[in-house]
C-alpha positions as CSV (number, residue, x, y, z in Angstrom):
1,X,110.8,121.2,73.7
2,X,108.6,120.8,76.8
3,X,105.8,122.6,75.0
4,X,106.1,120.3,72.0
5,X,106.2,117.2,74.3
6,X,103.0,118.5,76.0
7,X,101.2,119.0,72.7
8,X,102.3,115.5,71.6
9,X,100.9,114.0,74.8
10,X,97.7,115.9,74.4
11,X,97.3,114.7,70.8
12,X,98.0,111.1,72.0
13,X,95.3,111.5,74.7
14,X,92.8,112.7,72.1
15,X,93.5,109.7,69.9
16,X,93.1,107.3,72.8
17,X,89.8,108.9,73.8
18,X,88.6,108.7,70.2
19,X,89.5,105.0,69.9
20,X,87.8,104.4,73.3
21,X,84.6,106.2,72.2
22,X,84.3,103.8,69.2
23,X,83.6,100.9,71.6
24,X,80.0,101.5,72.7
25,X,80.1,98.7,75.3
26,X,83.2,100.3,76.8
27,X,81.5,103.7,77.0
28,X,78.4,102.1,78.5
29,X,80.5,100.3,81.1
30,X,82.3,103.5,82.0
31,X,79.0,105.4,82.4
32,X,77.6,102.6,84.6
33,X,80.8,102.5,86.7
34,X,80.7,106.3,87.2
35,X,77.0,106.0,88.3
36,X,78.0,103.3,90.9
37,X,80.9,105.4,92.2
38,X,78.7,108.5,92.5
39,X,76.0,106.5,94.3
40,X,78.6,105.2,96.7
41,X,80.0,108.7,97.3
42,X,76.6,110.2,97.8
43,X,75.1,107.3,99.8
44,X,74.3,109.4,102.8
45,X,72.1,111.7,100.7
46,X,70.5,108.9,98.6
47,X,69.6,106.6,101.5
48,X,67.0,107.7,104.0
49,X,67.9,105.1,106.6
50,X,71.0,104.1,108.6
51,X,72.4,101.0,107.0
52,X,73.3,99.5,110.5
53,X,70.1,100.5,112.4
54,X,68.2,97.4,113.5
55,X,64.4,97.6,113.6
56,X,63.0,94.2,114.5
57,X,59.4,95.4,114.0
58,X,60.2,95.8,110.2
59,X,62.3,92.7,109.7
60,X,61.9,90.7,106.5
61,X,59.7,93.3,104.9
62,X,59.3,93.2,101.1
63,X,59.9,96.3,99.0
64,X,57.6,99.2,99.9
65,X,57.4,103.0,99.6
66,X,59.3,103.3,102.9
67,X,61.9,100.6,102.0
68,X,62.2,100.5,98.2
69,X,64.3,97.3,98.3
70,X,62.8,95.8,101.4
71,X,64.5,95.0,104.7
72,X,66.7,92.1,106.0
73,X,66.3,89.7,108.9
74,X,67.4,92.5,111.3
75,X,65.1,95.1,109.9
76,X,67.8,97.0,108.1
77,X,67.1,98.8,104.9
78,X,68.4,96.9,101.9
79,X,68.8,100.0,99.7
80,X,70.9,101.8,102.3
81,X,73.1,98.7,102.8
82,X,73.5,98.2,99.1
83,X,74.6,101.8,98.6
84,X,77.0,101.8,101.6
85,X,78.2,98.3,100.7
86,X,79.2,99.7,97.3
87,X,81.5,102.1,99.2
88,X,83.3,99.3,100.9
89,X,83.4,96.8,98.0
90,X,84.7,99.5,95.5
91,X,87.2,100.8,98.1
92,X,88.5,97.2,98.7
93,X,88.9,96.7,95.0
94,X,90.7,100.0,94.4
95,X,93.0,99.8,97.4
96,X,94.0,96.2,96.9
97,X,94.8,96.9,93.3
98,X,96.9,99.9,94.4
99,X,98.9,97.7,96.7
100,X,99.4,95.0,94.1
101,X,100.5,97.7,91.5
102,X,102.9,99.3,93.9
103,X,104.6,96.0,94.6
104,X,104.4,94.8,91.0
105,X,105.7,98.1,89.7
106,X,108.8,98.0,91.8
107,X,109.7,94.3,91.4
108,X,108.7,94.2,87.7
109,X,110.8,97.2,86.9
110,X,113.8,95.8,88.8
111,X,113.5,92.4,87.1
112,X,113.1,93.8,83.6
113,X,115.8,96.5,83.8
114,X,118.6,94.6,85.6
115,X,117.9,91.1,84.4
116,X,120.3,88.3,85.5
117,X,120.1,87.2,89.1
118,X,117.7,90.0,90.1
119,X,115.3,88.9,87.4
120,X,115.7,85.2,88.3
121,X,115.0,85.8,92.0
122,X,111.9,88.0,91.5
123,X,110.4,85.7,88.8
124,X,110.9,82.6,90.9
125,X,109.2,84.4,93.8
126,X,106.3,85.1,91.5
127,X,106.2,81.5,90.5
128,X,105.9,80.5,94.2
129,X,102.9,82.8,94.5
130,X,101.4,81.3,91.3
131,X,101.9,77.8,92.5
132,X,99.1,78.2,95.1
133,X,95.5,78.6,94.2
134,X,94.7,82.2,94.8
135,X,91.4,81.9,96.6
136,X,92.5,79.0,98.8
137,X,95.6,80.9,99.9
138,X,93.5,84.0,100.5
139,X,91.0,82.1,102.6
140,X,93.8,80.5,104.6
141,X,95.5,83.8,105.4
142,X,92.2,85.5,106.2
143,X,91.3,82.7,108.6
144,X,94.7,83.1,110.3
145,X,94.5,86.9,110.7
146,X,90.7,87.2,111.1
147,X,88.1,89.0,109.1
148,X,88.8,92.7,108.7
149,X,88.4,95.2,105.9
150,X,92.1,96.2,106.2
151,X,93.2,92.5,106.3
152,X,91.1,91.9,103.2
153,X,92.7,94.7,101.2
154,X,96.2,93.8,102.2
155,X,95.7,90.1,101.5
156,X,94.2,90.6,98.1
157,X,96.9,93.2,97.2
158,X,99.9,91.2,98.4
159,X,98.7,88.0,96.6
160,X,98.0,89.8,93.3
161,X,101.4,91.4,92.6
162,X,102.9,88.7,90.3
163,X,100.5,89.6,87.4
164,X,101.5,93.3,87.2
165,X,105.1,92.5,87.9
166,X,105.3,90.0,85.0
167,X,103.5,92.4,82.7
168,X,105.9,95.3,83.5
169,X,108.9,93.1,83.3
170,X,108.0,92.1,79.7
171,X,107.5,95.8,78.8
172,X,110.9,96.7,80.3
173,X,112.6,93.9,78.4
174,X,111.2,95.2,75.2
175,X,111.8,98.9,75.8
176,X,115.3,98.9,77.4
177,X,116.8,98.1,74.0
178,X,115.2,101.0,72.2
179,X,117.2,104.0,70.9
180,X,115.9,106.6,73.5
181,X,117.0,104.3,76.4
182,X,120.4,103.9,74.7
183,X,120.7,107.6,74.3
184,X,119.8,108.2,77.9
185,X,122.4,105.7,79.0
186,X,125.0,107.3,76.8
187,X,124.6,110.8,78.4
188,X,125.1,109.3,81.8
189,X,121.5,109.1,83.2
190,X,121.2,107.1,86.4
191,X,119.4,103.7,86.3
192,X,116.6,105.1,88.5
193,X,116.1,108.0,86.1
194,X,116.1,105.7,83.1
195,X,113.7,103.3,84.7
196,X,111.1,105.7,86.1
197,X,111.6,108.7,83.8
198,X,112.1,107.1,80.4
199,X,110.9,103.5,80.4
200,X,108.0,103.4,82.9
201,X,105.8,106.1,81.2
202,X,106.0,104.1,78.0
203,X,105.2,100.9,79.7
204,X,102.3,102.2,81.8
205,X,99.5,101.7,79.2
206,X,99.2,97.9,79.5
207,X,99.6,98.2,83.3
208,X,96.6,100.6,83.4
209,X,94.5,98.1,81.5
210,X,95.6,95.3,83.9
211,X,94.8,97.5,86.9
212,X,91.3,98.2,85.6
213,X,90.6,94.5,85.2
214,X,92.2,93.8,88.5
215,X,89.6,95.9,90.3
216,X,86.9,93.6,89.0
217,X,88.8,90.6,90.2
218,X,89.4,92.1,93.7
219,X,85.7,93.0,94.1
220,X,84.8,89.4,93.3
221,X,87.4,88.1,95.7
222,X,86.2,90.4,98.5
223,X,82.7,89.2,97.9
224,X,83.8,85.6,98.1
225,X,85.7,86.1,101.3
226,X,82.9,88.1,102.9
227,X,80.4,85.5,101.8
228,X,82.4,82.9,103.7
229,X,82.6,85.3,106.7
230,X,86.3,86.0,106.2
231,X,86.2,89.4,104.5
232,X,84.5,92.5,105.8
233,X,83.0,91.7,109.2
234,X,79.4,92.7,110.1
235,X,77.7,95.0,110.8
236,X,79.6,97.0,108.2
237,X,77.8,96.3,104.9
238,X,79.5,94.9,101.8
239,X,77.9,93.2,98.9
240,X,79.6,89.9,99.9
241,X,78.5,89.8,103.5
242,X,75.0,90.9,102.4
243,X,74.9,87.7,100.3
244,X,76.2,85.8,103.4
245,X,73.2,87.0,105.4
246,X,70.9,85.6,102.7
247,X,72.3,82.1,102.7
248,X,69.5,80.3,104.5
249,X,67.2,78.4,102.2
250,X,64.0,80.0,103.3
251,X,65.5,83.4,102.4
252,X,66.8,82.3,99.0
253,X,63.4,80.8,98.2
254,X,61.0,83.4,99.7
255,X,62.9,86.7,100.1
256,X,64.7,87.5,96.9
257,X,64.9,91.2,97.8
258,X,67.6,90.3,100.3
259,X,70.1,88.7,97.8
260,X,69.1,90.1,94.4
261,X,70.3,93.7,95.0
262,X,73.9,92.9,96.2
263,X,74.2,90.0,93.7
264,X,73.0,92.2,90.8
265,X,75.3,95.1,92.0
266,X,78.4,92.7,91.9
267,X,77.4,91.4,88.5
268,X,76.8,94.8,86.9
269,X,79.9,96.5,88.3
270,X,82.2,93.6,87.4
271,X,80.7,93.5,83.9
272,X,81.0,97.3,83.5
273,X,84.7,97.2,84.6
274,X,85.5,94.4,82.2
275,X,83.8,96.3,79.3
276,X,85.7,99.5,80.2
277,X,89.0,97.5,80.5
278,X,88.5,95.9,77.1
279,X,87.9,99.4,75.7
280,X,91.0,100.8,77.3
281,X,93.1,97.9,75.9
282,X,91.8,98.6,72.4
283,X,92.2,102.4,72.9
284,X,95.9,102.1,73.8
285,X,96.5,99.9,70.7
286,X,97.5,102.2,67.8
287,X,96.7,99.4,65.3
288,X,93.0,100.3,65.8
289,X,93.5,103.4,63.7
290,X,95.0,101.3,60.9
291,X,92.2,98.8,61.0
292,X,89.6,101.5,61.1
293,X,87.8,100.0,64.1
């Protein structure tokens, strides 16, 4: 039986990958995203300069052979800071989504499976979080606790859990009335086993798509907080605080090499993640086979 189940899962994975490959924008987004992740991982080998090393003799230099993307107002290499900034921005996006998924998975599963008072309490708590503008609340909390990469990840993660929780709750409400859950209940399976062994694997597909899109949202939120000086503190580079350094009007007007690379990196990565997320959403939809798309 286990071998048959494994073959069925393998066949399902091949179908998902086939549907994903049909979406050229999704494949292109995945390739671009992989390239950015690899450039962040191998930043020490791709960048010749220390991203935090000041050299006032070379400050505000335009792109050159020595500094392909120029230098900032402290003489630091823009290419090195963009590559290392990708490490921080992508890490913040992934970790914050991991935190929100962990909270949303537990609370959404409990709300959808048990219903009643448990569902009411968790959903009203989610409504409280939804009642405050996300960015305003994030800015307020970040101002209270101070700028820090760890604070940024925790704040974005904790404030983002209602979305995954509501999505998972809806899936649990739909799946807990199915025959396989009824059969598991009939043979005496514990609630925890039914929730995490039988229902959750079947409800995980939309959660994965939501997580993919959530990474893009977290990267944008980190960039916004860092731009305001409330995210990743200097001298550690992130795309957001690189844009923060380029706020003066004379830099915006005369030194585009200081703000174009981090701004373009944010734009391309978020666009690539959204394309890949849309492709995953279509790939997990079996109706795509019927429509021939």
